[in-house]
C-alpha positions as CSV (number, residue, x, y, z in Angstrom):
1,M,-16.7,4.1,-12.6
2,D,-16.6,0.3,-12.2
3,I,-16.5,-1.3,-8.8
4,Y,-14.8,-4.7,-8.4
5,S,-15.5,-7.5,-6.0
6,I,-13.8,-10.8,-5.3
7,W,-16.1,-13.8,-4.6
8,A,-15.6,-17.3,-3.4
9,K,-17.8,-19.6,-5.4
10,S,-18.5,-23.3,-5.7
11,T,-18.5,-25.2,-9.0
12,N,-19.5,-28.4,-7.3
13,K,-23.0,-29.3,-6.0
14,S,-22.3,-28.3,-2.3
15,L,-24.4,-25.1,-2.6
16,D,-27.3,-26.5,-4.6
17,K,-29.7,-26.1,-1.6
18,A,-28.6,-22.4,-1.2
19,K,-29.1,-21.9,-5.0
20,E,-32.6,-23.4,-4.8
21,L,-33.5,-21.1,-1.9
22,I,-32.2,-18.0,-3.7
23,N,-34.2,-18.9,-6.9
24,E,-37.3,-19.7,-4.9
25,I,-37.2,-16.4,-2.9
26,A,-36.4,-14.4,-6.1
27,E,-39.4,-16.0,-7.9
28,K,-41.8,-15.2,-5.1
29,E,-40.5,-11.7,-4.6
30,E,-40.2,-11.1,-8.4
31,T,-36.5,-10.1,-8.1
32,K,-33.4,-11.2,-10.0
33,P,-31.8,-14.4,-8.8
34,F,-28.0,-14.6,-8.5
35,N,-25.5,-17.4,-8.0
36,P,-24.5,-18.3,-4.4
37,H,-21.2,-16.7,-3.4
38,V,-19.4,-15.2,-0.5
39,T,-17.8,-11.8,-1.1
40,L,-14.3,-11.9,0.1
41,V,-13.4,-8.3,-0.9
42,T,-15.5,-5.5,-2.3
43,N,-15.4,-1.8,-3.1
44,I,-12.2,-2.0,-5.2
45,H,-12.1,0.9,-7.6
46,S,-9.6,-0.1,-10.3
47,L,-9.0,-3.3,-12.2
48,Q,-5.3,-3.1,-11.4
49,K,-6.0,-2.9,-7.6
50,A,-8.5,-5.7,-8.0
51,E,-6.0,-8.0,-9.7
52,E,-3.3,-7.2,-7.1
53,T,-5.8,-8.0,-4.3
54,L,-6.8,-11.3,-6.0
55,E,-3.1,-12.3,-6.1
56,K,-2.9,-11.9,-2.3
57,I,-5.8,-14.3,-1.5
58,N,-4.9,-17.8,-0.3
59,K,-5.5,-20.2,-3.2
60,K,-6.7,-23.2,-1.1
61,K,-10.3,-24.5,-1.2
62,I,-12.5,-23.0,1.5
63,I,-14.8,-25.3,3.3
64,V,-17.4,-23.8,5.6
65,N,-20.6,-25.0,7.3
66,F,-23.3,-22.4,7.2
67,D,-25.3,-23.1,10.3
68,S,-27.5,-20.0,10.9
69,V,-29.7,-17.5,9.1
70,G,-29.1,-13.8,9.5
71,T,-30.9,-10.6,8.6
72,G,-29.4,-7.2,8.1
73,N,-30.3,-3.6,7.5
74,T,-28.6,-3.1,4.1
75,Y,-29.7,-3.9,0.6
76,F,-26.9,-6.5,0.0
77,Q,-27.1,-7.9,3.5
78,R,-30.8,-8.4,3.9
79,L,-31.2,-12.2,4.3
80,F,-28.2,-14.5,4.4
81,L,-26.5,-17.6,5.8
82,T,-23.7,-17.4,8.2
83,S,-21.3,-19.7,9.9
84,S,-20.3,-19.9,13.5
85,D,-16.7,-20.7,12.2
86,N,-15.6,-18.1,9.6
87,F,-11.9,-18.8,10.2
88,P,-11.5,-20.4,6.7
89,F,-12.7,-17.1,5.1
90,F,-10.6,-14.9,7.3
91,N,-7.6,-17.2,6.6
92,A,-8.1,-16.7,2.8
93,V,-7.8,-12.9,3.0
94,S,-5.4,-12.6,5.9
95,S,-2.5,-11.2,3.8
96,I,-4.6,-8.3,2.4
97,E,-3.5,-5.2,4.2
98,A,-6.2,-3.5,6.2
99,W,-8.8,-6.2,5.4
100,P,-11.0,-7.4,6.9
101,S,-12.4,-4.6,9.0
102,L,-15.9,-5.2,10.3
103,W,-16.4,-7.8,7.6
104,T,-18.7,-10.6,8.3
105,P,-18.5,-13.4,5.7
106,H,-22.0,-14.4,4.6
107,L,-23.8,-16.1,1.8
108,S,-26.7,-13.8,0.7
109,L,-30.1,-15.4,-0.1
110,F,-31.9,-12.2,-1.0
111,Y,-31.1,-8.6,-1.8
112,G,-33.6,-5.9,-1.1
113,N,-34.7,-2.8,0.8
114,E,-37.0,-4.9,3.0
115,L,-37.0,-8.6,4.1
116,P,-38.8,-10.8,1.6
117,L,-42.5,-11.3,2.5
118,N,-42.8,-14.9,1.4
119,F,-40.1,-16.8,3.3
120,S,-39.9,-18.7,6.5
121,I,-36.8,-18.7,8.8
122,D,-37.9,-22.1,10.0
123,E,-38.0,-23.5,6.5
124,I,-34.4,-22.2,5.9
125,N,-33.2,-23.5,9.3
126,N,-34.6,-27.0,8.4
127,L,-32.1,-27.0,5.5
128,L,-29.1,-26.2,7.7
129,P,-26.3,-26.9,8.1
130,I,-25.1,-26.5,4.5
131,E,-21.5,-27.3,3.9
132,G,-20.1,-25.0,1.2
133,V,-17.0,-26.2,-0.6
134,F,-15.6,-23.1,-2.3
135,D,-13.3,-24.1,-5.1
136,T,-13.2,-20.9,-7.2
137,L,-12.3,-17.3,-6.8
138,E,-14.0,-14.9,-9.2
139,L,-13.3,-11.3,-9.9
140,Y,-16.5,-9.4,-10.8
141,I,-17.5,-5.9,-11.9
142,T,-20.3,-5.2,-9.4
143,G,-22.5,-2.3,-8.4
144,P,-26.0,-1.5,-7.3
145,D,-27.7,-3.3,-10.2
146,V,-27.4,-7.1,-10.0
147,S,-28.3,-7.6,-13.7
148,S,-25.2,-5.6,-14.7
149,W,-22.7,-7.7,-12.7
150,K,-20.1,-9.2,-15.0
151,E,-17.3,-11.8,-14.4
152,V,-13.8,-10.5,-15.3
153,T,-11.8,-13.6,-14.4
154,S,-11.8,-16.8,-12.3
155,I,-9.2,-18.9,-10.6
156,S,-9.6,-22.5,-9.4
157,L,-8.5,-23.3,-5.9
158,D,-6.4,-26.3,-4.8
């Protein structure tokens, strides 16, 4: 069964530093790189529900300053950037019933069961803050295998 996620992405150059970090860590760790994004909604189990949810998201550009590095205990939240002001992300999804609950918007730099061995928090901190200008929403088929993720549709934001 497919699982759908809705991402905020940038088609401009604002996340180039984040993309370089993702690629550099993936190369050193011999893992698959991915495009920088912030997951707005995940774990949607039908295309119809995913499309309905996509319609409810605010269609305005999202501008956020990522100003800290975080680490987590799950595969998809292992090493990431966060913002002390996530209001623009919360505002984007505010009309989705029962969402967000315990959701922390973040921009992943690495997926894995353990933290990457060859990275420096100081090196990442030296690149911060990174202003992300998210001008696109993308609906993706996602799941545990990054290489099988597939874009379904995308919408430009005003």
